[in-house]
C-alpha positions as CSV (number, residue, x, y, z in Angstrom):
1,M,30.2,-12.0,-44.2
2,T,27.3,-14.3,-43.9
3,L,27.1,-15.7,-47.4
4,R,26.6,-19.4,-47.8
5,F,28.0,-21.5,-50.6
6,A,25.9,-24.5,-51.5
7,P,27.7,-27.1,-53.8
8,T,25.8,-29.1,-56.3
9,P,26.3,-33.0,-56.2
10,L,29.4,-34.1,-58.1
11,E,28.7,-35.8,-61.4
12,H,32.4,-36.8,-61.9
13,P,34.7,-38.4,-59.3
14,L,37.5,-36.4,-57.6
15,A,41.0,-37.9,-57.3
16,L,44.4,-36.5,-56.5
17,P,46.3,-35.8,-59.7
18,P,49.8,-37.3,-60.0
19,P,52.8,-34.8,-60.1
20,R,54.8,-34.4,-63.3
21,T,58.0,-32.8,-64.6
22,G,57.6,-29.2,-63.7
23,G,58.9,-25.8,-64.8
24,L,58.0,-23.3,-67.4
25,D,59.7,-22.2,-70.6
26,P,60.9,-18.6,-69.8
27,A,60.0,-17.6,-73.4
28,L,56.4,-17.9,-72.4
29,A,56.7,-15.4,-69.5
30,E,55.5,-12.5,-71.6
31,A,52.2,-14.2,-72.4
32,F,51.0,-13.8,-68.8
33,V,48.7,-10.8,-68.4
34,A,49.9,-7.9,-66.3
35,S,48.5,-7.8,-62.7
36,P,49.6,-6.6,-59.3
37,T,50.8,-10.1,-58.4
38,R,51.9,-11.4,-61.8
39,D,55.7,-11.0,-61.3
40,A,55.7,-12.7,-57.9
41,Q,53.6,-15.7,-59.1
42,L,55.5,-15.9,-62.4
43,A,58.8,-16.2,-60.4
44,R,57.2,-19.1,-58.5
45,L,56.1,-20.8,-61.7
46,L,59.6,-20.4,-63.2
47,R,61.2,-22.3,-60.3
48,P,62.5,-25.8,-61.2
49,G,59.9,-28.3,-60.6
50,A,57.0,-25.8,-60.2
51,L,53.6,-27.1,-61.3
52,A,50.2,-25.6,-62.1
53,V,46.5,-26.2,-61.8
54,T,44.8,-24.8,-64.8
55,T,41.4,-23.9,-65.9
56,G,40.0,-21.4,-68.5
57,Q,37.2,-19.8,-70.3
58,Q,36.3,-18.0,-73.5
59,P,35.7,-14.2,-73.1
60,G,32.5,-12.9,-71.6
61,L,31.1,-9.4,-71.1
62,F,31.9,-8.2,-67.6
63,T,33.8,-11.4,-67.1
64,G,30.8,-13.5,-68.2
65,P,28.7,-15.8,-66.0
66,L,29.6,-16.6,-62.4
67,Y,31.1,-20.0,-63.3
68,T,34.1,-18.2,-64.7
69,V,35.0,-17.1,-61.2
70,H,34.1,-20.5,-59.8
71,K,36.6,-22.1,-62.2
72,A,39.4,-19.7,-61.3
73,V,38.8,-19.9,-57.5
74,S,38.6,-23.7,-57.8
75,A,42.1,-23.7,-59.3
76,V,43.3,-21.5,-56.4
77,A,41.8,-24.0,-53.9
78,L,43.3,-27.1,-55.4
79,S,46.7,-25.4,-55.9
80,R,46.9,-24.6,-52.2
81,L,46.0,-28.1,-51.2
82,L,48.5,-29.7,-53.6
83,E,51.3,-27.3,-52.7
84,R,51.0,-28.2,-49.0
85,R,50.8,-31.9,-49.9
86,W,53.8,-31.9,-52.3
87,N,55.9,-29.2,-50.7
88,R,56.6,-27.6,-54.1
89,P,55.2,-24.5,-55.9
90,V,51.7,-25.2,-57.4
91,V,50.4,-22.1,-59.2
92,P,46.8,-21.5,-60.4
93,V,46.7,-20.5,-64.0
94,F,43.7,-19.2,-66.0
95,W,43.9,-19.9,-69.7
96,L,42.3,-17.0,-71.6
97,A,40.7,-18.6,-74.7
98,G,40.7,-15.4,-76.9
99,D,40.6,-17.4,-80.1
100,D,36.9,-18.2,-79.5
101,H,34.7,-16.7,-82.2
102,D,31.3,-17.0,-80.6
103,F,30.4,-13.3,-80.4
104,A,26.8,-13.9,-79.3
105,E,27.9,-15.8,-76.2
106,A,30.7,-13.3,-75.4
107,S,28.7,-10.1,-75.9
108,S,26.0,-10.3,-73.2
109,A,25.8,-10.1,-69.4
110,A,23.1,-10.6,-66.8
111,W,22.6,-9.7,-63.2
112,I,19.9,-9.4,-60.5
113,G,18.8,-5.8,-60.3
114,A,17.8,-3.7,-57.3
115,D,14.2,-4.7,-57.8
116,G,15.1,-8.4,-57.6
117,A,14.4,-9.1,-61.3
118,L,16.8,-10.5,-63.9
119,S,18.4,-7.7,-66.0
120,T,20.6,-8.1,-69.1
121,A,22.8,-6.0,-71.4
122,A,24.4,-6.8,-74.7
123,L,26.7,-5.4,-77.3
124,P,25.1,-4.7,-80.7
125,P,24.9,-8.0,-82.6
126,R,27.4,-8.9,-85.2
127,P,26.0,-8.9,-88.7
128,P,24.9,-12.4,-89.9
129,D,27.2,-12.2,-92.9
130,A,30.2,-10.9,-90.9
131,P,33.4,-13.1,-90.7
132,L,33.7,-15.0,-87.5
133,T,36.5,-12.9,-86.1
134,P,38.2,-14.3,-83.0
135,M,37.4,-12.4,-79.9
136,Y,41.0,-11.2,-79.5
137,R,40.6,-9.3,-82.8
138,E,37.0,-8.2,-82.2
139,P,36.6,-4.6,-80.9
140,L,34.1,-3.9,-78.1
141,G,33.0,-0.7,-79.8
142,D,30.8,2.1,-78.4
143,G,28.1,-0.4,-77.5
144,V,30.0,-1.2,-74.3
145,V,29.3,2.3,-72.9
146,G,25.6,1.6,-72.9
147,A,26.1,-1.8,-71.4
148,L,28.1,-0.4,-68.6
149,A,25.4,2.3,-68.0
150,A,22.7,-0.4,-67.8
151,L,24.7,-2.3,-65.2
152,A,25.4,0.9,-63.2
153,D,21.6,1.7,-63.2
154,G,20.8,-1.8,-62.1
155,L,23.2,-2.0,-59.1
156,P,21.7,-0.7,-55.9
157,T,23.7,1.6,-53.6
158,S,26.2,-0.5,-51.7
159,E,29.6,-0.2,-50.1
160,F,31.7,-1.5,-53.0
161,R,29.5,-0.5,-55.9
162,E,31.7,2.4,-57.2
163,A,34.9,0.3,-56.9
164,T,33.3,-2.6,-58.8
165,L,32.1,-0.3,-61.6
166,A,35.5,1.4,-61.8
167,W,37.2,-2.0,-62.1
168,L,35.0,-2.9,-65.1
169,E,35.4,0.6,-66.7
170,R,39.2,0.3,-66.6
171,H,39.0,-2.7,-68.9
172,Y,35.7,-2.6,-70.9
173,R,36.5,0.3,-73.1
174,P,35.3,1.0,-76.7
175,D,38.9,0.8,-78.0
176,A,39.6,-2.6,-76.3
177,T,38.9,-6.0,-77.8
178,V,36.3,-8.4,-76.4
179,A,39.1,-10.8,-75.3
180,G,41.5,-8.0,-74.2
181,S,39.0,-6.5,-71.9
182,F,38.1,-9.9,-70.4
183,A,41.8,-10.7,-70.0
184,G,42.6,-7.5,-68.1
185,A,39.5,-7.6,-65.9
186,V,40.0,-11.3,-65.0
187,A,43.8,-10.7,-64.3
188,E,43.1,-7.8,-62.0
189,L,40.2,-9.5,-60.2
190,L,42.1,-12.7,-59.5
191,A,45.5,-11.2,-58.7
192,P,45.0,-11.1,-54.9
193,L,44.4,-14.9,-55.0
194,G,47.7,-15.4,-56.9
195,V,46.1,-16.5,-60.2
196,L,48.2,-16.1,-63.3
197,A,46.1,-15.2,-66.4
198,F,47.7,-16.7,-69.5
199,D,46.9,-15.1,-72.9
200,S,46.8,-18.0,-75.3
201,T,46.6,-15.5,-78.3
202,H,49.9,-13.6,-77.3
203,P,52.5,-14.0,-80.0
204,A,54.8,-15.9,-77.6
205,A,52.0,-18.4,-76.9
206,K,51.1,-18.7,-80.6
207,R,54.8,-19.4,-81.5
208,A,55.0,-22.0,-78.8
209,A,51.8,-23.7,-79.8
210,A,52.4,-23.7,-83.6
211,P,54.6,-26.9,-83.7
212,H,52.0,-28.9,-81.9
213,L,49.3,-27.7,-84.3
214,V,51.4,-28.6,-87.3
215,R,52.0,-32.1,-85.8
216,A,48.2,-32.4,-85.3
217,L,47.8,-31.6,-89.0
218,L,50.5,-34.0,-90.2
219,Q,48.8,-36.7,-88.2
220,A,45.2,-35.6,-88.9
221,R,44.2,-38.9,-90.5
222,E,45.6,-41.0,-87.6
223,L,44.1,-38.7,-85.0
224,D,40.7,-39.0,-86.7
225,R,40.9,-42.8,-86.7
226,D,42.1,-42.9,-83.1
227,L,39.3,-40.6,-81.9
228,D,36.7,-42.5,-83.8
229,Q,37.8,-45.8,-82.2
230,W,38.1,-44.3,-78.7
231,S,34.6,-42.7,-79.1
232,E,33.1,-46.1,-80.1
233,A,34.7,-47.7,-77.1
234,Q,33.4,-45.0,-74.7
235,G,29.8,-45.6,-75.9
236,A,27.0,-43.5,-74.4
237,S,29.4,-41.2,-72.5
238,A,31.0,-40.2,-75.8
239,R,27.6,-39.6,-77.4
240,N,26.6,-37.4,-74.5
241,S,29.7,-35.2,-75.0
242,G,28.1,-33.2,-77.8
243,I,31.4,-33.5,-79.8
244,T,31.5,-35.1,-83.2
245,V,34.6,-37.1,-84.1
246,G,35.7,-39.3,-87.0
247,D,34.2,-37.0,-89.6
248,G,37.4,-36.1,-91.3
249,A,37.6,-32.7,-89.6
250,A,41.1,-31.7,-88.3
251,L,41.6,-30.5,-84.7
252,V,43.0,-27.2,-86.0
253,M,41.2,-24.0,-86.8
254,L,42.4,-21.4,-89.3
255,E,41.5,-17.8,-89.8
256,A,40.5,-17.5,-93.5
257,S,38.3,-15.2,-95.5
258,L,35.2,-16.0,-93.4
259,G,37.0,-15.7,-90.1
260,R,38.0,-18.6,-87.8
261,D,37.2,-21.8,-89.8
262,R,37.6,-25.5,-89.2
263,L,40.1,-27.3,-91.5
264,V,38.7,-30.6,-93.0
265,Q,40.8,-33.2,-94.7
266,D,40.4,-33.3,-98.5
267,D,42.4,-35.2,-101.1
268,G,45.7,-35.1,-99.2
269,G,45.2,-31.5,-98.1
270,F,42.7,-29.5,-96.3
271,V,39.8,-27.1,-97.0
272,T,38.1,-24.7,-94.7
273,R,34.6,-25.9,-93.8
274,R,32.7,-22.6,-94.6
275,S,34.8,-20.7,-97.1
276,R,36.1,-23.9,-99.0
277,E,39.6,-22.5,-99.3
278,R,42.2,-25.1,-100.0
279,F,45.5,-25.4,-98.2
280,D,48.2,-28.2,-98.5
281,L,50.5,-29.1,-95.6
282,A,53.3,-27.0,-97.0
283,A,51.1,-23.9,-97.0
284,L,49.9,-24.5,-93.5
285,D,53.5,-25.0,-92.3
286,R,54.4,-21.6,-93.8
287,I,51.5,-20.0,-92.0
288,A,52.6,-21.6,-88.7
289,A,56.1,-20.1,-89.2
290,A,55.2,-16.7,-90.5
291,D,51.8,-15.9,-89.0
292,P,51.0,-18.4,-86.3
293,G,48.2,-16.2,-84.9
294,R,46.0,-17.5,-87.7
295,L,46.1,-21.1,-86.3
296,S,44.4,-22.3,-83.1
297,P,43.4,-25.6,-81.6
298,N,39.7,-26.7,-81.5
299,V,38.0,-27.7,-78.2
300,L,39.6,-31.2,-78.2
301,L,43.1,-30.2,-79.0
302,R,43.2,-27.1,-76.8
303,P,43.8,-29.0,-73.5
304,A,46.6,-31.0,-75.0
305,V,48.3,-27.8,-76.3
306,E,47.8,-26.3,-72.8
307,S,49.5,-29.2,-71.2
308,A,52.4,-29.0,-73.7
309,L,52.9,-25.3,-72.8
310,L,52.3,-25.3,-69.1
311,P,53.3,-27.8,-66.3
312,S,49.7,-28.5,-65.5
313,V,48.8,-31.4,-63.3
314,S,45.1,-30.9,-63.6
315,Y,42.5,-29.0,-65.6
316,L,39.3,-28.1,-63.7
317,G,36.1,-28.0,-65.8
318,G,32.4,-28.1,-65.5
319,P,30.3,-31.2,-66.3
320,G,30.0,-30.5,-70.0
321,E,33.8,-30.0,-70.3
322,L,34.6,-33.2,-68.4
323,R,32.4,-35.1,-70.8
324,Y,34.3,-34.1,-73.9
325,L,37.7,-34.2,-72.1
326,A,37.0,-37.9,-71.7
327,L,37.4,-38.2,-75.5
328,T,41.0,-36.6,-75.5
329,P,43.4,-39.4,-74.3
330,P,44.2,-40.5,-77.9
331,I,45.3,-36.9,-78.8
332,Y,47.9,-36.9,-76.0
333,D,49.1,-40.3,-76.9
334,R,49.4,-39.6,-80.6
335,L,51.2,-36.2,-80.0
336,E,53.3,-37.5,-77.1
337,I,52.1,-34.8,-74.7
338,P,51.7,-35.5,-70.9
339,R,48.1,-35.5,-69.9
340,Q,46.9,-33.4,-67.0
341,L,44.0,-35.0,-65.0
342,P,40.6,-33.5,-65.8
343,L,38.8,-32.8,-62.5
344,P,35.5,-31.0,-61.5
345,R,35.5,-27.4,-60.6
346,W,33.3,-26.3,-57.6
347,S,29.8,-25.9,-58.8
348,G,26.9,-24.5,-56.8
349,V,25.0,-21.5,-55.6
350,I,26.0,-18.4,-53.7
351,V,23.2,-18.0,-51.1
352,E,22.8,-14.5,-49.8
353,P,21.4,-13.7,-46.4
354,R,18.2,-12.3,-47.9
355,V,17.5,-15.6,-49.6
356,D,18.2,-17.6,-46.4
357,R,15.8,-15.3,-44.5
358,V,13.1,-16.3,-47.0
359,L,13.9,-20.0,-46.7
360,E,13.7,-19.7,-43.0
361,K,10.4,-17.7,-43.1
362,F,8.7,-20.3,-45.3
363,G,10.4,-23.4,-43.8
364,V,11.6,-24.6,-47.2
365,S,14.9,-25.9,-48.4
366,L,17.2,-24.6,-51.1
367,E,16.5,-27.7,-53.2
368,E,12.8,-26.8,-53.1
369,L,13.5,-23.3,-54.1
370,V,15.5,-24.0,-57.1
371,A,12.9,-26.5,-58.4
372,P,10.5,-25.2,-61.1
373,P,7.9,-22.8,-59.7
374,G,4.3,-24.0,-59.0
375,P,4.3,-26.9,-56.6
376,L,6.1,-25.1,-53.8
377,E,3.9,-22.0,-54.1
378,A,0.7,-24.2,-54.2
379,R,1.8,-26.1,-51.2
380,L,2.7,-23.0,-49.2
381,V,-0.7,-21.3,-50.0
382,R,-2.6,-24.5,-49.3
383,S,-0.9,-24.6,-45.9
384,Q,-2.6,-21.3,-45.1
385,L,-6.1,-22.8,-45.5
386,P,-8.0,-22.8,-42.1
387,P,-7.5,-26.3,-40.5
388,R,-11.3,-26.6,-40.2
389,A,-11.7,-26.1,-43.9
390,V,-9.0,-28.7,-44.7
391,D,-10.6,-31.2,-42.4
392,A,-14.1,-30.5,-43.8
393,L,-12.9,-31.1,-47.4
394,E,-11.2,-34.3,-46.4
395,R,-14.2,-35.6,-44.6
396,L,-16.4,-34.6,-47.5
397,R,-14.2,-36.5,-50.0
398,T,-14.1,-39.5,-47.8
399,A,-17.8,-39.5,-47.3
400,L,-18.5,-39.0,-51.0
401,A,-16.2,-41.9,-52.0
402,A,-17.8,-44.2,-49.4
403,E,-21.5,-43.4,-50.1
404,Y,-21.1,-43.4,-53.9
405,A,-19.5,-46.9,-53.5
406,V,-22.7,-48.0,-51.9
407,L,-24.8,-46.4,-54.6
408,E,-22.7,-48.0,-57.3
409,R,-23.2,-51.5,-55.9
410,A,-27.0,-50.8,-55.7
411,A,-27.1,-49.4,-59.2
412,V,-25.3,-52.5,-60.6
413,E,-27.8,-54.8,-58.8
414,I,-30.7,-52.9,-60.4
415,D,-29.2,-52.6,-63.9
416,P,-25.5,-53.1,-64.8
417,T,-25.7,-50.3,-67.3
418,L,-26.1,-47.8,-64.4
419,A,-22.5,-48.4,-63.2
420,R,-21.0,-45.9,-65.6
421,P,-23.5,-43.0,-64.9
422,T,-23.0,-43.6,-61.1
423,Q,-19.2,-43.5,-61.5
424,G,-19.5,-40.3,-63.5
425,A,-21.7,-38.7,-60.8
426,R,-19.1,-39.6,-58.2
427,Q,-16.3,-38.0,-60.2
428,Q,-18.4,-34.8,-60.7
429,A,-19.0,-34.6,-56.9
430,L,-15.3,-35.1,-56.1
431,A,-14.4,-32.5,-58.8
432,A,-16.7,-30.0,-57.2
433,T,-14.7,-30.3,-54.0
434,Q,-11.5,-29.8,-55.9
435,D,-13.0,-26.7,-57.7
436,L,-14.0,-25.3,-54.3
437,E,-10.5,-25.8,-52.9
438,K,-8.9,-24.1,-56.0
439,K,-11.1,-21.1,-55.4
440,L,-10.2,-20.9,-51.8
441,V,-6.5,-21.2,-52.7
442,Q,-6.9,-18.5,-55.5
443,H,-8.3,-16.1,-52.9
444,L,-5.5,-16.9,-50.5
445,K,-3.0,-16.2,-53.3
446,R,-4.4,-12.7,-53.8
447,R,-4.1,-12.1,-50.0
448,Q,-0.5,-13.5,-50.0
449,E,0.9,-11.6,-53.0
450,T,3.6,-10.0,-50.9
451,E,4.8,-13.3,-49.4
452,L,4.7,-15.0,-52.8
453,G,6.7,-12.1,-54.3
454,Q,9.4,-12.6,-51.7
455,L,9.6,-16.2,-52.7
456,A,9.7,-15.4,-56.4
457,R,12.6,-12.9,-55.8
458,A,14.5,-15.4,-53.8
459,R,14.1,-18.0,-56.6
460,T,15.3,-15.5,-59.2
461,A,18.4,-14.9,-57.0
462,V,19.4,-18.6,-56.9
463,A,17.9,-19.9,-60.2
464,P,17.3,-16.9,-62.6
465,G,15.0,-17.8,-65.4
466,G,14.9,-21.3,-64.1
467,K,18.6,-21.9,-64.9
468,P,21.6,-22.4,-62.5
469,Q,22.7,-19.2,-61.0
470,E,26.3,-19.7,-62.0
471,R,25.4,-20.1,-65.7
472,V,23.5,-16.8,-65.9
473,V,24.6,-13.9,-63.7
474,T,27.9,-12.1,-63.6
475,V,30.0,-11.7,-60.4
476,A,29.7,-7.8,-60.5
477,P,26.6,-7.5,-58.2
478,F,28.2,-9.8,-55.6
479,L,31.4,-7.8,-55.6
480,A,29.4,-4.5,-55.4
481,R,27.7,-5.8,-52.2
482,Y,30.4,-7.8,-50.5
483,G,33.7,-6.5,-51.9
484,P,36.9,-8.3,-52.8
485,G,36.9,-10.3,-49.6
486,L,34.2,-12.4,-51.4
487,L,36.9,-14.2,-53.5
488,E,39.0,-15.2,-50.5
489,E,35.9,-16.5,-48.7
490,L,35.1,-18.5,-51.8
491,A,38.6,-19.9,-51.9
492,G,38.5,-21.0,-48.3
493,A,35.1,-22.8,-48.9
494,F,36.3,-24.4,-52.1
495,E,39.5,-25.6,-50.5
496,E,37.5,-27.3,-47.7
497,W,35.2,-28.8,-50.3
498,Y,38.2,-30.3,-52.2
499,R,39.8,-31.5,-49.0
500,R,36.7,-33.3,-47.8
501,A,36.1,-34.8,-51.2
502,L,39.7,-36.0,-51.6
503,E,40.7,-36.8,-48.0
504,G,37.4,-37.3,-46.2
505,P,36.1,-35.4,-43.1
506,S,38.5,-34.5,-40.4
507,E,38.7,-36.6,-37.3
508,P,37.1,-34.9,-34.2
509,A,39.6,-33.3,-31.9
């Protein structure tokens, strides 16, 4: 395989996480999604002292954007490195955030089609007035059939095309839920790498999480104050997280009449933010005991609950996640939960051979290609101007500037008011040379439409719609072309990336 994996520069430092008390509560075993390697990996995680590297993501159609896979494979890579270093089991665990209620984000997928253009598919939109049902309760419905057909039409014939489509069809069925289909597909895909997929909405997980959510509600006032003070101390980094704290909102979400809703402190109790339903602590405690599925942590509380349930030494996240995770230390301290170290996942671009061929042909770098279009194309076209024309334009501009300078001095000697008209004439003359050059370039563009089309398709492959590749396209087209071996190749590259970042380059032999 001749793929290239180009990492983006790190925004957050990498450091080795410290070990912690290991082991998993056997009562949580059933919350791990079935896969061909689940039992073997679960046995490892249940050993005394076993640890985990965790990451996670909310559901997405056809496993969502590529960074979902980047996260999971990053956990594999760091787990391998730490297991060798500590000589104890370290298992990669993917936290399936099925409580998420953002249907718009979870219901679409994008890929690069056979024609090199960006294609998309989506489930029918949820009505604006519909309750914000969590994705683990939201059915896919018949719309997924059309979305699968659109993907099948967009994938070119390749060695692993049929196997990739069959994998998705096994899980993305009309009778499945949005989160359930995602969970099954992710668990099967990542099983060969030894990843355990943890269903945070499974009854066993909900029962285990409930006491921590109740404690967060009991201490809602203190947590609100702690987070407000911590956020103030963090300054600009806290403001850039995009998370509001200190507004009286609890860290716990409740499924109420309008779906998943934020609980807000109010006169000794709580009200749901949208539906304005009132609950006192006793009522919420009863819900936690009888129907814990209705309660879930918000984005700040979730990593603490994760660390309470799993022996995680590190959570791997993207830049945005790491910014808001920097706000969470007061939560761990207040709830007396050990904190896993937030670290960056691998982030970057999968560069296919066809893209590298274009880069080589035009003599440009990947950085130039992912930049906004325009300057690169103009430079490449301008480079095709005949050298004699380029030289003539440069000589003409130099001569115009020099001779008009002589005229301007003479004009000022005759009458100072002539200075401005002379300067205007100079600008007009220089503008005429620029207009001529533009016309030459426009004609060259028409002659080079094929080459510029190749450049445009290569740019779409690495920066679709001007956005990072990993935030737009799904993994399906890559699997269809390169097969399951792609994931192991990614794991090897990511492991080397972590090793070099944490330990430095190897000494020459």
